[in-house]
C-alpha positions in Angstrom: -25.7 3.5 -4.7 -28.1 2.1 -2.1 -28.5 3.9 1.2 -27.6 1.7 4.1 -30.2 2.1 6.8 -30.1 1.2 10.5 -33.0 -1.3 10.2 -33.8 -4.7 11.6 -31.4 -6.3 9.1 -28.2 -4.6 8.0 -28.0 -4.9 4.3 -24.3 -5.1 3.5 -23.1 -6.4 0.2 -20.8 -8.9 2.0 -20.2 -10.0 5.6 -17.0 -8.3 6.7 -16.1 -11.5 8.6 -16.8 -14.5 6.3 -17.2 -12.6 2.9 -20.5 -14.3 2.0 -22.5 -12.2 -0.5 -25.8 -10.6 0.6 -25.5 -11.9 4.2 -28.5 -12.1 6.5 -27.3 -9.7 9.3 -30.1 -9.7 11.9 -30.4 -7.3 14.8 -29.6 -8.9 18.1 -29.1 -5.8 20.3 -29.6 -2.1 20.5 -28.4 0.7 22.7 -28.1 4.5 22.7 -25.0 6.6 23.5 -25.6 9.9 25.2 -24.0 13.2 26.0 -23.3 14.1 29.6 -26.5 16.2 29.7 -28.5 13.1 28.7 -29.3 14.0 25.1 -28.9 11.0 22.8 -26.1 11.2 20.2 -26.4 7.9 18.3 -28.4 4.7 18.2 -26.2 1.6 17.9 -27.4 -1.8 16.7 -25.5 -5.1 16.8 -26.2 -7.7 14.0 -25.5 -11.4 13.8 -24.4 -13.0 10.5 -26.5 -16.1 9.9 -23.6 -17.8 8.1 -20.6 -17.3 10.4 -22.3 -16.2 13.6 -20.0 -13.2 13.9 -21.2 -9.7 15.0 -21.3 -6.4 13.1 -22.2 -3.1 14.8 -23.6 0.0 13.2 -24.8 3.4 14.3 -27.0 6.2 13.1 -28.6 9.4 14.5 -31.9 7.5 15.0 -33.2 4.0 14.2 -34.3 3.5 10.5 -32.0 6.4 9.4 -28.9 6.2 7.2 -26.0 4.4 8.8 -23.1 6.7 9.7 -20.6 3.9 10.1 -20.3 0.1 10.8 -17.7 -2.1 12.2 -15.7 -4.1 11.3 -15.2 -2.6 7.9 -15.1 -4.8 4.9 -11.5 -5.5 3.7 -10.2 -3.4 0.8 -7.3 -4.4 -1.4 -4.6 -1.7 -2.0 -4.6 -0.4 -5.5 -0.7 -0.5 -5.4 -0.9 -4.3 -5.7 -0.9 -5.2 -9.4 -4.2 -6.2 -11.0 -3.8 -10.0 -11.2 -2.7 -10.6 -7.6 -5.3 -8.0 -6.5 -8.0 -9.9 -8.3 -7.0 -13.1 -6.6 -6.9 -11.3 -3.2 -10.5 -10.0 -3.8 -11.7 -13.5 -4.7 -10.0 -15.0 -1.7 -11.6 -12.5 0.6 -15.0 -12.9 -1.0 -14.9 -16.7 -0.6 -13.8 -16.9 3.0 -17.1 -18.6 3.7 -15.8 -21.5 1.5 -12.4 -21.9 3.2 -10.9 -24.5 0.8 -11.6 -22.3 -2.2 -10.4 -19.2 -0.4 -7.1 -20.9 0.5 -6.4 -22.0 -3.1 -7.1 -18.5 -4.5 -5.0 -16.8 -1.8 -2.1 -19.1 -2.7 -2.6 -18.1 -6.3 -2.3 -14.5 -5.2 1.1 -15.3 -3.6 2.1 -17.1 -6.8 1.1 -14.1 -8.9 2.9 -11.6 -6.7 6.2 -13.5 -7.1 5.7 -13.7 -10.8 5.2 -9.9 -11.0 8.5 -9.5 -9.2 10.2 -11.6 -11.8 10.2 -15.1 -10.1 8.5 -17.0 -12.9 10.6 -20.2 -13.4 10.3 -23.4 -11.4 7.8 -24.6 -8.8 6.3 -22.3 -6.3 8.5 -23.9 -3.7 11.6 -23.0 -5.7 10.4 -19.5 -6.4 9.7 -18.9 -2.7 13.2 -20.2 -1.8 14.8 -18.0 -4.5 12.9 -14.9 -3.3 14.2 -15.5 0.2 17.8 -16.2 -0.9 17.8 -13.0 -3.0 16.3 -11.1 0.0 13.1 -10.1 -1.7 11.3 -11.6 1.3 12.7 -12.5 4.7 13.3 -16.1 5.8 10.4 -15.9 8.2 8.1 -14.8 5.3 9.4 -17.7 3.2 8.4 -20.1 6.0 5.0 -18.6 6.2 4.7 -18.7 2.4 5.5 -22.4 2.4 2.8 -23.0 5.0 0.3 -21.3 2.6 1.7 -23.4 -0.3 1.2 -26.6 1.6 -2.3 -25.7 2.8 -3.3 -25.0 -0.8 -1.7 -28.3 -1.9 -3.8 -30.2 0.6 -6.9 -28.7 -0.9 -5.9 -29.1 -4.5 -5.0 -32.8 -4.0 -7.9 -33.5 -1.7 -5.6 -35.0 0.9 -7.8 -37.4 3.0 -5.4 -37.3 5.9 -5.9 -33.6 6.4 -9.0 -32.1 8.0 -11.1 -29.7 6.0 -10.1 -26.1 6.6 -12.4 -23.7 8.5 -12.9 -20.0 8.1 -10.1 -19.2 10.6 -7.6 -21.3 8.5 -8.7 -19.4 5.4 -8.3 -16.0 7.2 -4.8 -16.9 8.3 -3.8 -17.7 4.7 -5.6 -14.6 3.4 -3.8 -12.4 6.0 -0.4 -13.7 4.9 -1.2 -13.0 1.2 -2.4 -9.5 2.2 0.8 -9.0 4.3 3.0 -10.1 1.4 1.1 -7.7 -0.9 1.7 -4.9 1.6 5.4 -5.8 1.9 6.1 -6.1 -1.8 3.9 -3.3 -3.2 2.0 -1.1 -0.7 5.0 -0.2 1.5 7.4 0.6 -1.4 4.7 2.8 -3.0 4.1 4.6 0.3 7.9 5.2 0.8 8.3 6.4 -2.8 5.4 8.8 -2.3 6.8 10.1 1.0 10.2 10.7 -0.5 8.7 12.6 -3.4 6.6 14.8 -1.1 9.6 15.5 1.1 11.5 16.9 -1.9 8.7 19.3 -2.9 
């Protein structure tokens, strides 16, 4: 595993904002935090992504030493989400810098989650409606899922009437897919674990 240093460029594997691989994160600012007695605690640097122009901050005990932490953190996908939808979520996150592709893969994650829950027959529209009718998801979640479905359809069919999506559009779709994964898989797993621990 490579050591992450607080250098002129922050060498992350992916930008935590746009997901581009091996981003150019260049230093645009630096400052020190100090104790009340004036002794320095940490050196902070702020970096700019050349792809999405968003900022990442990081700190270490001194410049050019190993980074203690950086913000924001890269998104991690909960292991309680089954493998296929989890793979789609990872790909959607990693392709945020190509919004149309990210939106289509995030919609595939939604599709895969419903299939894992037994909703395999019919169109995605029909399966979303059935999941809401049977109270697997709320009516509000179904409305949001339909928005995701329609945005993905726009990209799949290259609808000329629709503007090309941007990174923020892709993030909204990805955030819904992540929220659905948390609702369907992560939260139930957390509750089950809590109930088991309370009986011990």
